[in-house]
VOLOKOL-386583 format. One record per residue (C-alpha): x, y, z. Coordinates in steps of 0.5 Angstrom, whole numbers, plus 2048, in hexadecimal, padded with zeros to 3 digits. Layout:
! VOLOKOL-386583
XYZ ...
! end
This chain:
! VOLOKOL-386583
7E87F2837 7EB7F7833 7F37F8832 7F67FE833 7FD801830 800807831 80580982D 80A80D831 81081182F 815812833 818817830 81781E82A 81681C822 816815824 81281381F 80D80F823 80881081D 80B80B818 80B80581E 80380881F 802806818 805800818 8027FE81D 7FB7FF81B 7FD7FB815 7FF7F5818 7F97F681E 7F47F7818 7F67F0815 7F47EC81C 7EF7EF81F 7E87F181D 7E87F9820 7EE7FE820 7ED804824 7F180A824 7F280F828 7F681682B 7F5818831 7F981F82E 7F7822827 7FD827825 7F882B822 7F2830824 7ED82B820 7EC824823 7E982281D 7EE825819 7F582181C 7F881D816 7FA81781A 7F381581D 7F0816815 7F6811811 7F480D815 7ED80D813 7EE80E80D 7F480880C 7EF803810 7E880680E 7E8808817 7E180B818 7E081181C 7DF80D823 7E680A822 7EA80E820 7EA814824 7EE81A828 7EE81D82F 7EF824831 7F482782D 7FB82A831 7F8831832 7F282E835 7F7829839 7FC82F83A 7F783483E 7F582E841 7FC82C845 7FD833846 7F683484B 7F982D84D 7F382984B 7F7822848 7F281E84B 7ED822846 7F1820840 7F2818843 7EB819843 7E881B83D 7EC81683A 7EB81083D 7E381383B 7E5812834 7E980C834 7E3807838 7DE80A833 7E380882D 7E5801831 7DD7FF831 7DE7FF829 7E57FC829 7E97F682A 7F07F982A 7F180182A 7F7804828 7FA80C82C 7FE81082A 80181482F 80481C82E 80C81C82C 80F81F831 81082682D 80D82B832 81282F837 81182B83C 813822839 813820841 80C822842 80981F83B 80D81983D 809818844 80281A840 80381483B 80580F841 800811845 7FB81183F 7FD80A83E 7FC808845 7F580B845 7F380883E 7F6801840 7FA80183A 8007FD839 806802837 80A801830 810806831 81580982B 81B80C82B 81E810827 82580F825 825814820 82D816820 82F811825 83480C825 832804826 83480582E 83180B82F 82A80982C 82B803830 82C808835 82680B834 822805834 82480483B 82380A83D 81C80A83B 81A80383E 81D805844 81880B844 812808842 813803847 81380884D 80D80B84A 80A80484A 808803844 8077FC840 80B7FC83C 8097F8835 8107F9831 8157FE82F 817801828 81D805825 81A80A820 81E80E81C 82580A81B 82A80B816 827809810 82D803810 82C7FC810 8327FC813 830801819 82A7FE81A 82C7F781B 8327FB820 82D7FE824 8297F8824 82F7F4826 8307F882D 8297FA82E 8287F6835 8227F3836 81D7F583B 81A7EF841 8167EB83C 81C7EA838 8177EC832 81C7F082C 81C7F882B 81A7F9823 81E7FE820 81D80281A 821807816 81F80D813 81C80D80D 81D813807 817812804 81281480B 81781980E 81881D806 812822806 80F822800 80E8297FD 80782A7FF 808829807 80D82F805 809833802 804832808 80983380D 80D83980A 80683D809 80983D801 80383E7FC 80483A7F5 80583F7EF 80683A7EA 8088337E7 80482D7E9 7FF82C7EE 8038247F0 8058277F7 80881F7F8 80F8217F6 81381E7FC 8198237FD 82081F7FC 8248267FE 82482E7FD 8288327F9 8288397FA 82A83D7F3 82F8417F6 8348407EF 8338417E8 83083C7E4 8348397E2 8378367E8 8308367EC 82F8307E6 83582D7E8 83282C7EF 82C82B7ED 8288247EF 8218207EE 81D8227F3 8208287F5 81B82E7F7 8208347F4 81F83A7F9 81F8407F5 81F8487F5 81984A7F1 81D84E7ED 8228497EA 81E8487E4 8258457E1 82483F7E7 81E83D7E5 81D83D7DE 8248397DF 8218337E4 81A8347DE 81E8317D8 82182D7DE 81B8297DF 8198287D8 81F8257D6 82181D7D7 82881E7D9 8278247DF 8248247E5 81C8257E7 81B8297EE 8168277F2 81482D7F2 8168357F2 81583B7F7 8168427F4 8188477FB 81884E7FD 81084F7FB 8158517F5 81084F7EF 81284D7E8 8108507E1 80984E7DF 80E84B7D9 8128477DD 80B8467E1 8088427DC 80F83D7D9 80E83B7E1 80783A7E1 80A8347DB 80E8317E1 80E82A7E2 80E82D7EA 80B8307EF 80D8387EF 80C83B7F6 80D8437F8 80F8457FF 81084C803 816849806 81E84A805 821844801 825843808 81F84380C 81B83F807 821839806 82183980E 81A83780F 81A832809 81F82F80D 81C82E814 81582B810 815823811 81181F80D 80B81C810 80781580F 801818812 80081C80B 7FD815809 801815803 80180E801 80880D7FF 80A810806 80680B80A 807805805 80F807807 80D80780E 80A80080E 80F7FD809 8147FF80F 80F7FC814 80E7F6810 8177F680F 8197F8816 8137F481C 8117ED81D 80A7EE81D 8097E681F 80D7E7825 80A7EF827 8027EB826 8047E582B 8067EC830 7FF7EE82F 7FB7E782F 7F57EB82B 7EF7E582A 7EF7E3822 7EC7E881D 7E47E481B 7E27E8814 7E77EA80E 7E67F280C 7E77F4805 7EC7F8809 7F07F380D 7F07EE806 7F47F3802 7F97F4808 7F97ED809 7FB7EC802 8007F1803 8037ED808 8027E6804 8077EA7FD 80B7EC802 80D7E5805 8107E2800 8127E77FB 8127E87F5 8137EA7EE 80E7EE7EA 80E7F17E4 80B7F87E1 80A7F97DA 8077FF7D9 80D8047DC 80A80A7D9 80380B7DD 80480F7E3 80080A7E7 8048047E6 80A8087E8 80580B7EE 8048047F0 80B8017EF 80E8077F4 8088047FA 80A7FD7F9 8117FE7FA 811803800 80C7FD803 8107F8801 80C7F47FD 8107F17F9 8157F27F3 8137F57ED 8167F77E5 8137FC7E1 8137FC7D9 8138027D5 8188087D2 81C8097D8 81E8117D7 8168127D6 81580D7DC 8198127E0 8168187DD 80F8167DF 8128157E6 81581B7E7 80F81F7E5 80A81B7E9 81081C7EF 8108147EF 8168117F2 81880A7EE 81E8087F3 81E8007F4 81A7FF7ED 81E7FB7E8 81C7FF7E0 81D7FB7DA 81C7FE7D3 81A7F87CF 81C7FB7C8 8247FC7CB 8247F67CF 8297F17CE 8247EC7D1 81F7EE7CB 8247EA7C6 8237E37CB 81C7E47CC 81B7E57C3 8207DE7C3 81B7DA7C8 8147DE7C4 8167DA7BE 8187D47C2 8117D47C4 80D7D77C0 8117D37B9 80B7CE7B7 8077D67B6 80B7D77B0 80F7DD7B6 8167E07B3 81C7E37B7 81A7EA7B4 8127E97B6 8157E77BD 8197ED7BD 8137F17BC 80F7ED7C1 8147EF7C7 8147F67C6 80C7F67CA 80B7F67D1 8087F17D1 80B7EB7CD 8127ED7D0 80F7ED7D8 80C7E67D7 8127E47D5 8157E67DA 8107E27DE 8117DC7DA 8197DC7DA 8197DD7E2 81C7E47E1 8167E67E6 8107E37E8 80A7E77E6 8087EC7E2 8017F17E2 7FF7F67DC 7F97F87D9 7F97FF7DD 7FA8027D6 7F87FC7D1 7F37F77CF 7F17F07D4 7F37ED7CD 7FA7F07CD 7FC7EE7D4 7F97E77D4 7FC7E47CB 8037E37CD 8027E07D4 7FD7DB7CE 8027DB7CA 8087D87CD 8067D87D4 8017D47D4 7FC7D07D9 7FE7CB7DF 7FD7C47DD 7F67C37DE 7F37C97DC 7F07C97D7 7EE7D27D7 7F17D87D9 7EB7DC7DE 7EA7E27E3 7E87E37EB 7E67E97EE 7E77E97F5 7E07EB7F7 7E27EF7FE 7DB7F0802 7DB7F4808 7DC7EE80D 7DE7E7808 7E17E7801 7DD7E37FB 7E07E17F5 7DE7E37EE 7E17DE7E8 7E07E07E3 7DF7E77E1 7E47E97DD 7E77E37D7 7E37DE7D4 7DC7E17D1 7D87DA7D0 7DC7D47D4 7D97CE7D3 7D87C87D8 7DF7C67D8 7E17CD7D8 7DC7CE7DE 7E07C97E2 7E77CC7E1 7E57D27E3 7E17CF7EA 7E87CC7EB 7EC7D17EA 7E87D67ED 7E87D07F4 7EF7D07F4 7F07D87F2 7EB7D97F8 7EF7D57FD 7F67D77FA 7F27DE7FE 7F17DC805 7E97DA802 7E67D4804 7E47D27FE 7DC7D07FD 7DA7D07F5 7D47D27F3 7D27D07EA 7CD7D67EA 7C77D57E5 7C07D97E6 7BD7D27E8 7BF7CE7EE 7C07C67EF 7BB7C27EA 7B67C87EA 7B87CA7E3 7BA7C77DD 7BC7CA7D6 7C37CA7D3 7C67D07D7 7C47CC7DE 7C67C67DB 7CD7C87D9 7CF7CB7E0 7CB7C47E3 7D17C17DE 7D67C57E0 7D47C47E8 7D57BC7E7 7DD7BD7E3 7DE7C17E9 7DD7BB7EE 7E07B77EA 7E77BC7E9 7E67BD7F1 7E27B87F5 7E57BC7FB 7E27C37F9 7DB7C57FC 7D77C77F5 7D07C87F4 7CC7CA7EE 7C87CB7EA 7C77D07EF 7C47D87EF 7C87DE7F2 7C37DF7F8 7C37D77FA 7CA7D77FA 7CB7DD800 7C57DD804 7C37D8809 7BC7D9809 7BB7D8801 7C07D3800 7BC7CF806 7B67CE802 7BA7CD7FB 7C07C87FD 7BF7C5805 7C57C2807 7C97C5802 7D07C7804 7D17CD7FE 7CA7CF7FF 7CA7D6804 7D17D6805 7D57D67FD 7DB7D97FE 7DD7D87F6 7D87DA7F1 7D97D87E8 7D47DC7E4 7D27D97DE 7D47DD7DA 7D87E47D9 7D17E87D8 7CF7E67DF 7D67E67E3 7D87EC7E0 7D27F07E2 7D17EE7E8 7D77EE7EB 7D67F67EA 7CF7F67EC 7D37F37F2 7D87F87F3 7D37FE7F2 7CD7FC7F6 7D07F97FB 7D67FD7FD 7DC7F77FB 7E27F77F9 7E37F47F3 7EB7F17F2 7ED7EE7EC 7EC7EC7E6 7F17E67E9 7F37E27E3 7F47DA7E5 7F57D47E2 7FD7D77DF 8037D27E0 8067DA7E3 8027E07E5 7FF7E57E0 7FB7EA7E2 7F77EF7DF 7F57F67E1 7EF7FA7DF 7F18017DB 7EC8057E0 7F18027E6 7F38067ED 7FA8067EF 7F78017F5 7F47FC7F0 7FB7FD7ED 7FD7FB7F4 7F97F67F5 7F97F27EE 8017F27EF 8017EF7F7 7FB7EA7F5 8007E87EE 8067E87F3 8027E27F8 8017DE7F1 8087DE7F0 8097DB7F6 8057D67F5 8077D57EF 80D7D37F2 80B7CE7F7 
! end
């Protein structure tokens, strides 16, 4: 039977979208088929609802599993006609259709933002009961004391009890963003009849701050110059109503400058500030009063690293309207969603909440579930990762997301002034990240001395070592070697050799491991396979193939894949001979000697390794054939082409390369990597670091 969870606001502006997103993230990792339903959407177009579309994008939900019901105007018209039952009937019909395809459905109710909150509360309660859904009630604690928040929870419980709903949980959202305040509310909130905890989530500036794009859309401002990047957060509002000197004293990073369109002096001063490393960079500028600047000034503003908008409103009206705009998770910005999921993970005991739901165990491993599980595993035992390429905006964007999701601690290497300037220009928040410039760091001398000690047999001098430690990969790898951090991820702007060479020089391989190799985690529609080695070793011999097979099996197990190893060749079993086949045959025997507990088959062709019917004819009785999960390719040419063919033809998500065999985790990125690739690789490295210390 499909479980329904009705997320219901108990007061206006509760921020229930954060709760819905966190709930969806949790459920997606524990249920096969999750759905999302908004009975009443705010806009005029049901198909354009931002929250429904966010859920579709975030969790790859098909249209049949992420739907809206009625528009607010349609629902209001039915209420006015006294046809409340028609709202219930239509919503139940849609929910029932969704239930045929879902194991659990999150239903997000209205926000009690209409003219009659009591009517909306009654509507939500009736819908929850008619859908047979349990209610997760959200109380808005903004600007409340701990005792007021506790009283609000009690009042909400009584109202829900009077409405005879089935209560799953109570949550307090938008509490003061202060650990002491959150703890005080948690201590004063009284448990209900179930005795279960009430979770308290603070208000996050990263979410509530609007972006300049959100402000422009809300005000109807038109962009006339400057950067096309509209994702910058508005940290504050600065109205230019004073002379330039005084104004610059008030200007801060991320401020949205509101200035009359004829104040060329303020415009030029703000532009100059943004190009100076010592002065703040605003998030944007709004020119008010419908006044257009001189064409010369406009040509200067065209070079601005922030967007410039024009608005017909006067300055006071513009400032008031901007102050009323609130950031929304539903806009789909990854860093806002990351902040929401990070807050959820810190404040909610998912195991306890899942116990209340008693969901059936998920049977399949989809790519998205694997990646979400990966983030949770990385978060479970916090580790510290260094990113040497701090002058690459993709690295900074990924670091911002990782920090907001609370995945791991991060150190970014590079010239601090340049990194901060780049981040300001891209609208990236560096809060919570440690920045180190190897050129001026006190650690450089310590690292150089250690490098000399480790490489003295190669004739390395202290001068050579100091020079090497100016390179991000060497400095970062030495941080790993000396335990300053737990792992390193590099390669977005450098070659694989640049990333791996320092690790081979002094981190070295694990005991019993002969070579460093790699695997790709191939995320297919319903399972995860492991391909090795597709990135590092061009033409491994039989001993090296055996080493790669054992290391790949251990990596598979590390990431939740039960290893059944196929040693691939163009021949299966005893059907063929030749140098290449014989080498794979010898490698297979070596694997059996090294790991007699490991299911391994070889030589074997790919079709016999994955297709049960082919396996039955070619290798009947094999415990690996037809059900292999780890595939060892005979050489880099075969492996690299195969993983790319599967990626492109079968729509698989290829995560990697994941380096294996080193004593401490160092991982390489492709120079064409995306922000998502970097996030996943850092999470993988953090998980490897957890196991490296066990």
